[in-house]
N, C-alpha and C positions, 0 to 999 in steps of 0.2 A: 925573535920578537919582531913584530911588525914595525914598520916605519911610522914615526910620529905623525899625528893628525894635528895641525895647529888651527885652533878656531879662532873666532873674532875677538874674544875677550881673554886671549893669553891663556888658553887651556890647551894642554898637549896630552893627548891619549895615546898610550900604547897597550901592548897587549896585557900587561899585568900592573902597570903604574899609570898614574895621571899626574901631570905637572900644573899646579894652579898658583894663582897670586897668593901671597900671604893674607892671612886673615887680621881683622881688627876687632877686638872685643870692648865694647864701650861700657862695660858693667862688670868689674872684677873687684873683689875683696883681696887684698894682698896683705892685710892684718899687721903691717908695720908702719909707724911706730904703734907699740902698745900692747899688741896680742900675738907675739911672735911664737907662743905655744901652739898656736892654731896654724900658722904658716909664716914664713919669712919671705923677704923680697926675693931672695935667691931662688928658694924653692918654687914659689908662685911664678915667677918669670921662666924659670927652666921648665916648669909643666906646661907654660905657654908656648914656649919655643919647641917643645916635643910635640905639640899639638897643631903646628903650622901657623902661629900667630907672629906677627912682627910688632904690633902695638897692643897694649892693654890701657884702659882708662881705670884708674884706682879710686874707689869709693872712699869717702871721708869718715866714716864712722870707726875712728881710730882714736889713739889716745897719745898726745893730745889731738883733738879734732881740728884740722887745718881750716880755722876760722880766722887767722890772722897771718901775715907773711911769716912772722917769727914761728909760729906753729907749723905753717906749711914747709918751711925750711927744714925742719927735722925730716919730714918724709923726703924732701928733694935731695937732702945729703945721702940718705939710705938709697935712693934710686941710683944716683951717681955711682955710689960704691959697689952695689950688689946686683943691680938689674941686668939680665943678660939680653933683653930686648927692650923696646922702647916704651917707657911707662910714662903716661901723661896723667897726673892727678886732677881730681876736682876739688874745689874749694866748697866748703859748707854754704849754705844759705843763711843759716842763722847761728848765732854764737853757741858752741857746745851743741849744735844741732837740738837746741831746747826750744826753739819757736819763740823765743821771747823779743830778741831783737837781731837785725841783720849783722851778718858777719862783715869783717873788713874787705868787702869785695874789691874795692878799688886796688888795695895793696896786693892782692892775690892774682888779679886778672891776667897780668903778662905771663904767668906761669901755669895756668889751669886750663882746662878743656871746656869748662863750664861750671855751673854752681848747682848742688844737690844736697839735699838732707837725707840721702837714701838711708832706709832703714825705719824712718818715720816720715809721715806726711807734714806739711806745714799747715796746721789747722786754721790759722788766722787769715781770712780772706784779705784783710788790710795788709798784713805783712807779706803775704804772697804778691799783691799788687805793687807794693813798694820794691820787692825784689826783682820783679819784671821791669819795672822802670829802671832800676840801677843796672842790671844785666843788659838791657838796650843800650843805655849809654855807654856801657864798656864793652860792647860788641861781643858779648858772650851769651850762651845759651842757658836757660833754665831747664834742668834735667829732674824730672819729678818723680819721687816715689809718692804714688796717689793712694792715699790710705786715709779713710776717716776712722779714727780709733774708737769714736763713740758708737760706731756701728759694728765694730769687731765682737763687742760682748763677750770677751773671753774666748772666743773662738781660736781653733788652731789648725783646722783642716776645713776643706771646702764644705759649705752647708748643703750637702746633697744627701742622696739616699744612703750612701755608705755610712755618714756621719749619724743619720737617724737611726739606722740598723744597729749600730754598734756603740750607741751612747756617747757619742763624741760631740763637743760643742763645735759648731760651724761657723766659718767666716762668710758672710754673704757677699755676692758679687757686688751690691751696691756700694760697699765700703770702698771699692776701687773705682767704680765708674762715676759715683756722685762728685768725688773731687775733681775728676777729668772734666765733667760737665762744667763745674764751677770755673775751672781754670780756663777753659776754652772762651768763656765770656771775658776773662781777664786779658787773654791774649788779643781779642778783638779790640779791646780798650786800650791796650798799652803798646801793641805792635811788637811785643817780644817774641824771639825764637824760643821755641819750646819742645821738648822731646819727653816722652813718657817712658819710664822705666817698666820692664817686665809685665807687659799687658797679658792678662790671663782670662778675661771674660769676653762673652759675645757682645754684651752691652757696650763695653769699652770699644771694641773694634767699630761697632756702628756710629758711636758718638765721634770717633776720630775720622771715620770715612765721611761723615756729614761735614765734619769741620773743614777737611780738606777740600771738598766740593765747594765750600764757601770761601775758600781762598785763604784760610787760617794757616799761619806759619808753624805747623805742628808735624811732628813725627813721632814714631814709636818703635820699640823692639819687643820682641817675645823671646823665649828661651827653649831649647830643645824639649825639656820636660813636658812643657804645655802644648807641644806640637804631637807628641806620640804616646802620652799616657792619660788616663782619665782617674777619677777618684774612685771608680769601681775597681781598679787594678792595685790600689794600695794596700799595704800591710800595716799592722801596728808597730812600726819600727820607725826609728828616728831619721832612718835614710830617706823616707817619703814625705818629710817634713820641711817645707820651706814657705816663704812668704813673698808673693800671695802663693796660696795653695794650688795644687793640681785640681783642676775642676772637672765639669762634665763632659761628656763626649759631644755635646752641642757647642760647648765653648772651644774644645779642641777643633772641631770642624770649622767653626767661624774664624779661628785664628789661621787655619790654612788657607781659608777662602781669602782673608786679608792679606796674606802673602802673595796670594796669585794675583789679586787685583791692584796691589800697590798699597792698600792701606796699611799694612804692616811693613815697615822699611827694612828691618834687619833683624838678624838673629844675634843675640848676646848670650852670655852664659849665665849671669848671676853667680859666678864662682865664688862660693862663700864657705871656706873650710872651717870646720870646728874640730876640737879634740875628740878622741874616741869617747871619752867619758861623758862630754857634752851631747853626743848624739846616741848614747846607749840607754835612754830613758823612755823609750816608746813615744807616740805621737803627742800624747798630752804634755809631756815634761822636757822632751829634747829640745835643743837650740834650733831655731829656724835657720835652715841654709844647708846647701849640698855643694859637693865639689862637681865643677862643670867642664873646665878646660880640656880634660884628657878623654872625655867621652863625646865632645859636641860633634865634630864632624863624622866620626864613625857611626853615631846614631843617626845624623841626619842623612847620611849617605845609604845607609842599610836600610832605614825605615821609610824614606821619603824619596831618594833618587832611585834606588834599585826597584822600588815598587811603582815608579812612574808619576808619583805625585809632584815632585819637582825635578827639573832638569838641573844638570850640574851647573849649567850656566846660570840658572836662577840662584842657586846656592852661593855661587861666587859674587853674584850681585848683593845678596843679602848679608854675606859674611865679610866682604872686602871691598866692594866697590861703593855701596850706599853709605856704610859708616865714613869712609874716607871723604866722600863728598859733603855729607852732612857736618861733619866736624873739621872740614876744611884741611884735610890732610892731602899730600901729593899722591897722584895716582901710583900705584905699584908699577915699578920699572921690571918688565918681564925678564931682563937679564940679571937683575939684582935682588929682586924681592919675589921669592917664590918658595913653594914647598912640594915636595915629591912625595906622593902617596902609594904604597901597595894596596891595591884594592881587589886582588884575585884570591886571596886566602882569608878564609873565615876564621875568627878567634873569639874566645870568650873574655869578657871584661872581667879582669881581677883586680880590685881596688889595691890589694896588697903590692901591685906593680906599678901604682902610680908614683909619679915624681912629687906631686903635692903631698903635702903633710895631712891633708884632709882626705879621709878614706871613705865617707859616706856618700853613697850614690844609689839612686833608685834602680840603676843599670847594672848592678852587680849581676854576673852570671848570664848576662845577654850575649848572644852570639851576633857578631857584627863583622863588617868589612871596613878596612881603611887603618892602615897603620902608617905613621909619618916616618919616611926614610931619611928625609933631610929637609931642613929649614934654613933659608938664605935670606939675610936682612942686610940691606945696603952692600950687597956683594960679599957679605962675610958670612960663613956657615955658623949658625948659632946651635944647631942641632944636627946630629947625624948618627945613625945606628952603627 
């Protein structure tokens, strides 16, 4: 094996392996408390450890929703008992994520990474403005699932040519970009720090690009499936259904351009496991959401790094450095926070081998490079083959 080459951002490359800083995923559904039949804290964090992650941020569409400290503490206790890596929860923006009144944000602020009603958009402009004002007072970020349900019109995949040809109801891109445009004006008004979840459309990228140019405190994420798939490649199977949906080639290309020019700040997974039954009902009737942790880096490395679209350094920036900076985490210590990946051997993604309880992935059967051999967090090995 060749001697290691150490690069400026703590990347070490050898003949068959790379050693890189651990990843931070700011958008993960761990399903506890309330939905342990989909995923448990233990299985979800083991899947993350197996995939080179040291931190994941857990979304609040749980039972109970973390809308008060009392409800949040149920999740905090499970994290302390069962998590094998670092889990930082979100608090909800509204009580029960129902959009009617603000959650007890001040009670939860010391324990959460930010506030989100992920899974649903905050429809009321007045309520979102009030949430931004409160979040700014508390020194926390609003992390927004941007979706105008009035524009979804019962849709469940992208409103594109595939949907038209096959008689499916489509979700228009405006249902995503219109709330972002609305919130940009509210950020200007309130001075709130704001992050957009799972950006999927070209219009959203351009709105965020223009907002950044105007000095607005806004960042955003996208996910691997939006970067490498288009709606022309999907099948009528639940494993291709998520919210927002996989969109057009033009949208995919705009997202990649956004990564390259700094408009899109990070890659998250929106890891959203469901039971096999919930994902077995085709595009129309399956639950929305796919499993993402265990395929994230192999897909990005194979489809975007090996093809020359992104450098490995850029991927580390998008999956480790930028999330840490934006959410005020310490930099990865190269001696204590790293993962070792074997990248010389091609293999086929087999969901039955996932550690996650969720097996639904659009990447089943894909041939990829990148298997995590070891993950070290704070100097402790949390995963090794």
